DOMARKE-254896 format. One record per residue (C-alpha): chain; x, y, z. Coordinates in nm, 4 decimals. Layout:
residues N
> A, X, Y, Z
...
This chain:
residues 249
> A, -0.7665, -2.7711, 7.3200
> A, -1.0089, -2.4777, 7.3583
> A, -0.9068, -2.3142, 7.0311
> A, -0.9334, -2.6397, 6.8367
> A, -1.2807, -2.7116, 6.9755
> A, -1.3801, -2.3534, 6.8925
> A, -1.2647, -2.4041, 6.5330
> A, -1.4571, -2.7316, 6.5100
> A, -1.7798, -2.5765, 6.6409
> A, -1.7371, -2.2594, 6.4351
> A, -1.6845, -2.4553, 6.1126
> A, -1.9748, -2.6826, 6.2029
> A, -2.1933, -2.3734, 6.2393
> A, -2.0729, -2.2285, 5.9076
> A, -2.1492, -2.5481, 5.7140
> A, -2.4720, -2.6296, 5.8950
> A, -2.6018, -2.2745, 5.8649
> A, -2.4845, -2.2070, 5.5108
> A, -2.5252, -2.5438, 5.3419
> A, -2.8268, -2.6227, 5.5579
> A, -3.0038, -2.3124, 5.4314
> A, -2.9339, -2.4242, 5.0740
> A, -3.0618, -2.7777, 5.1354
> A, -3.3662, -2.6980, 5.3505
> A, -3.4781, -2.3488, 5.2576
> A, -3.3349, -2.2254, 4.9278
> A, -3.6332, -2.3777, 4.7478
> A, -3.9608, -2.4749, 4.9070
> A, -4.0972, -2.8087, 4.7922
> A, -4.4582, -2.9147, 4.8302
> A, -4.4960, -3.2937, 4.8726
> A, -4.6129, -3.4357, 4.5430
> A, -4.5494, -3.1076, 4.3646
> A, -4.2592, -2.9320, 4.1999
> A, -3.9983, -2.7081, 4.3595
> A, -4.0941, -2.3458, 4.3856
> A, -3.8989, -2.0424, 4.4973
> A, -4.2109, -1.8492, 4.5970
> A, -4.1315, -1.8801, 4.9681
> A, -3.7710, -1.9996, 4.9442
> A, -3.4535, -1.8140, 5.0296
> A, -3.2984, -1.8312, 4.6822
> A, -2.9417, -1.7209, 4.6112
> A, -2.9758, -1.4033, 4.8178
> A, -3.0971, -1.5864, 5.1266
> A, -2.8276, -1.8524, 5.1090
> A, -2.5627, -1.5833, 5.0626
> A, -2.6877, -1.4060, 5.3739
> A, -2.6930, -1.7337, 5.5663
> A, -2.3256, -1.7979, 5.4979
> A, -2.2375, -1.4413, 5.5925
> A, -2.4390, -1.4606, 5.9136
> A, -2.2665, -1.7809, 6.0255
> A, -1.9269, -1.6125, 6.0044
> A, -2.0624, -1.2894, 6.1553
> A, -2.2028, -1.4703, 6.4602
> A, -1.9309, -1.7349, 6.4854
> A, -1.6487, -1.4826, 6.4763
> A, -1.8053, -1.2794, 6.7574
> A, -1.8595, -1.5982, 6.9599
> A, -1.5240, -1.7683, 6.9070
> A, -1.2896, -1.5077, 6.7622
> A, -1.1411, -1.4286, 7.1011
> A, -1.0710, -1.7991, 7.1579
> A, -0.9321, -1.9272, 6.8274
> A, -0.9268, -1.6273, 6.5958
> A, -1.2426, -1.7500, 6.4209
> A, -1.0852, -1.8993, 6.1079
> A, -1.3427, -2.1754, 6.0318
> A, -1.1655, -2.2260, 5.6991
> A, -0.8301, -2.3889, 5.6042
> A, -0.7678, -2.1166, 5.3447
> A, -0.7998, -1.8498, 5.6140
> A, -0.5527, -2.0374, 5.8345
> A, -0.3029, -2.0612, 5.5482
> A, -0.3491, -1.6944, 5.4591
> A, -0.2973, -1.5790, 5.8169
> A, 0.0102, -1.8018, 5.8440
> A, 0.1584, -1.6489, 5.5287
> A, 0.0726, -1.3048, 5.6665
> A, 0.2725, -1.3802, 5.9841
> A, -0.0409, -1.3681, 6.1965
> A, -0.0614, -1.7395, 6.2805
> A, 0.1960, -2.0037, 6.3825
> A, 0.2693, -2.2834, 6.1383
> A, 0.2641, -2.5353, 6.4240
> A, -0.1128, -2.4811, 6.4561
> A, -0.1954, -2.5305, 6.0866
> A, -0.2490, -2.9074, 6.0993
> A, -0.4640, -2.9171, 6.4159
> A, -0.6701, -2.6182, 6.3024
> A, -0.7350, -2.7690, 5.9588
> A, -0.8138, -3.1066, 6.1160
> A, -1.0672, -2.9462, 6.3503
> A, -1.2219, -2.7478, 6.0658
> A, -1.2641, -3.0541, 5.8429
> A, -1.4131, -3.2582, 6.1277
> A, -1.6589, -2.9792, 6.2048
> A, -1.7613, -2.9632, 5.8380
> A, -1.8082, -3.3412, 5.8208
> A, -2.0256, -3.3446, 6.1337
> A, -2.2395, -3.0637, 5.9916
> A, -2.2807, -3.2462, 5.6617
> A, -2.3872, -3.5636, 5.8432
> A, -2.6461, -3.3724, 6.0429
> A, -2.7822, -3.1989, 5.7313
> A, -2.8125, -3.5359, 5.5583
> A, -2.9823, -3.6966, 5.8586
> A, -3.2385, -3.4153, 5.8862
> A, -3.2973, -3.4002, 5.5098
> A, -3.3828, -3.7702, 5.4970
> A, -3.6810, -3.6883, 5.7171
> A, -3.8521, -3.5216, 5.4207
> A, -4.0454, -3.7671, 5.1998
> A, -3.9380, -3.6000, 4.8764
> A, -3.5664, -3.5641, 4.9582
> A, -3.3192, -3.7169, 4.7111
> A, -2.9495, -3.6645, 4.6462
> A, -3.0007, -3.5511, 4.2891
> A, -2.9182, -3.2560, 4.0675
> A, -2.5856, -3.0953, 3.9802
> A, -2.5036, -2.9994, 4.3413
> A, -2.6668, -3.2393, 4.5874
> A, -2.6218, -3.1455, 4.9542
> A, -2.5013, -2.7968, 4.8490
> A, -2.1782, -2.9304, 4.7009
> A, -1.9336, -2.7298, 4.4905
> A, -1.8406, -2.8127, 4.1352
> A, -1.7535, -2.7032, 3.7833
> A, -1.8585, -2.8063, 3.4340
> A, -2.1755, -3.0139, 3.4613
> A, -2.1586, -2.9687, 3.8391
> A, -2.1541, -2.5887, 3.8203
> A, -2.5027, -2.4509, 3.8938
> A, -2.4880, -2.2598, 3.5635
> A, -2.2425, -2.4825, 3.3755
> A, -1.9257, -2.2727, 3.4182
> A, -1.5978, -2.4294, 3.3037
> A, -1.3025, -2.5433, 3.5135
> A, -1.1108, -2.2260, 3.4177
> A, -1.3974, -2.0061, 3.5319
> A, -1.4164, -2.1984, 3.8579
> A, -1.0413, -2.1713, 3.9194
> A, -1.0394, -1.7986, 3.8515
> A, -1.3446, -1.7299, 4.0673
> A, -1.2280, -1.9339, 4.3656
> A, -0.8720, -1.7978, 4.3487
> A, -0.9653, -1.4305, 4.3127
> A, -1.2518, -1.4332, 4.5610
> A, -1.0435, -1.6067, 4.8285
> A, -0.7584, -1.3653, 4.7596
> A, -0.9889, -1.0665, 4.8182
> A, -1.1503, -1.2369, 5.1181
> A, -0.8114, -1.2773, 5.2884
> A, -0.7100, -0.9201, 5.2102
> A, -1.0293, -0.8073, 5.3818
> A, -0.9668, -1.0333, 5.6807
> A, -0.6076, -0.9168, 5.7160
> A, -0.7109, -0.5539, 5.6741
> A, -0.9959, -0.5452, 5.9247
> A, -0.7899, -0.7355, 6.1839
> A, -0.4860, -0.5119, 6.1392
> A, -0.3689, -0.3489, 6.4609
> A, -0.4521, -0.0073, 6.3071
> A, -0.8043, -0.1034, 6.1997
> A, -1.1087, 0.0147, 6.3927
> A, -1.1641, -0.2375, 6.6735
> A, -1.4831, -0.4381, 6.7099
> A, -1.5998, -0.4349, 6.3484
> A, -1.3982, -0.7241, 6.2021
> A, -1.6688, -0.9966, 6.2296
> A, -1.9261, -0.7709, 6.0638
> A, -1.6960, -0.6805, 5.7750
> A, -1.5882, -1.0421, 5.7259
> A, -1.9459, -1.1696, 5.7347
> A, -2.0599, -0.9097, 5.4811
> A, -1.7619, -0.9918, 5.2590
> A, -1.8568, -1.3595, 5.2597
> A, -2.2156, -1.2661, 5.1744
> A, -2.0969, -1.0651, 4.8739
> A, -1.8661, -1.3468, 4.7650
> A, -2.1626, -1.5840, 4.7596
> A, -2.3777, -1.3378, 4.5673
> A, -2.1080, -1.3319, 4.3002
> A, -2.0163, -1.6968, 4.2752
> A, -2.3056, -1.9251, 4.3688
> A, -2.3939, -1.9538, 3.9972
> A, -2.0309, -2.0377, 3.9125
> A, -1.9211, -2.3002, 4.1678
> A, -2.1949, -2.2875, 4.4330
> A, -1.9250, -2.0919, 4.6211
> A, -1.6540, -2.2563, 4.8227
> A, -1.3607, -2.0273, 4.9174
> A, -1.3379, -2.2828, 5.1990
> A, -1.1880, -2.6303, 5.1500
> A, -1.3460, -2.7695, 5.4685
> A, -1.6948, -2.6586, 5.3635
> A, -1.6460, -2.8249, 5.0243
> A, -1.5080, -3.1475, 5.1688
> A, -1.7717, -3.2044, 5.4364
> A, -2.0727, -3.2086, 5.2041
> A, -1.8939, -3.3746, 4.9101
> A, -1.8161, -3.6856, 5.1147
> A, -2.1877, -3.7599, 5.1613
> A, -2.3377, -3.6341, 4.8351
> A, -2.3455, -3.9777, 4.6740
> A, -2.1651, -3.8657, 4.3570
> A, -1.7982, -3.9596, 4.3120
> A, -1.7669, -3.7106, 4.0257
> A, -1.8103, -3.4301, 4.2792
> A, -1.5546, -3.5892, 4.5116
> A, -1.3096, -3.6022, 4.2204
> A, -1.3513, -3.2251, 4.1736
> A, -1.2584, -3.1470, 4.5353
> A, -0.8949, -3.0792, 4.4452
> A, -0.9931, -2.7467, 4.2846
> A, -1.1654, -2.6319, 4.6030
> A, -0.8489, -2.6945, 4.8004
> A, -0.5907, -2.5675, 4.5505
> A, -0.7567, -2.2451, 4.4307
> A, -0.8692, -2.1072, 4.7705
> A, -0.5397, -2.1889, 4.9432
> A, -0.3358, -2.0412, 4.6572
> A, -0.5431, -1.7215, 4.6671
> A, -0.5093, -1.7018, 5.0447
> A, -0.1313, -1.7516, 5.0361
> A, -0.0891, -1.4749, 4.7796
> A, -0.3065, -1.2408, 4.9883
> A, -0.1086, -1.3165, 5.3037
> A, 0.2219, -1.2566, 5.1287
> A, 0.1018, -0.9333, 4.9674
> A, -0.0529, -0.7886, 5.2804
> A, 0.2457, -0.8640, 5.5019
> A, 0.5031, -0.7360, 5.2563
> A, 0.3168, -0.4418, 5.1041
> A, 0.0319, -0.3182, 5.3240
> A, 0.1348, -0.4123, 5.6771
> A, 0.2968, -0.1360, 5.8789
> A, 0.5949, -0.3185, 6.0249
> A, 0.7423, -0.0078, 6.1824
> A, 0.7524, 0.0278, 6.5561
> A, 0.7290, 0.3581, 6.7404
> A, 1.0577, 0.4791, 6.8780
> A, 1.1065, 0.4304, 7.2503
> A, 1.1230, 0.7716, 7.4174
> A, 1.3500, 0.7740, 7.7244
> A, 1.1914, 0.8743, 8.0526
> A, 1.2004, 1.2472, 8.1153
> A, 1.1995, 1.3504, 7.7479
């Protein structure tokens, strides 16, 4: 059970840290006034928050569960022959539960602010396309962005965790990669590349239109991850084994 609990807590931390920064700190609101970004985190700060959750979570739990915190990562590692298929369902279940618990906590804390309302195109830091894209990007744009960015994300994960990669740097590289991914795609979809992250906040956003768009944030990231796992294992991975040298030679 240790690895499943680690995945639950790690995903909780990712959603609470990343989505929480977007809900609480991306824009500073003065009671009775209008939102201002003068002292808020903005896109850059939220991007860093997501990267830092993976950076810290992977160092804390990577040695226990591998530090997936994301169903797409689990699928990509499975396709890359790095993860057993028998663990897919319990890992994904733990990840989704962790994301749901984080979303509930964000909502509970946010309701303590007198001006808080579940309004706007992306309430509770949800993901979306069309009218629920932060900048109005279409469904095709959202599909392309989520597919390609998750594909690259998994190639990075598989590369920095390769047995020939420099040891000890994987969490830093993965966290920085997730930061860059958010810098690119927050305006497009509010950045998912993580079906659990999308699901947790969507369930409590109060807008069924956003729930109905969840399919894209499962299909595109998982498809991109599967392609990355297949490509890395069959093209980049060094499957050779050193020859055994008999004693005395």
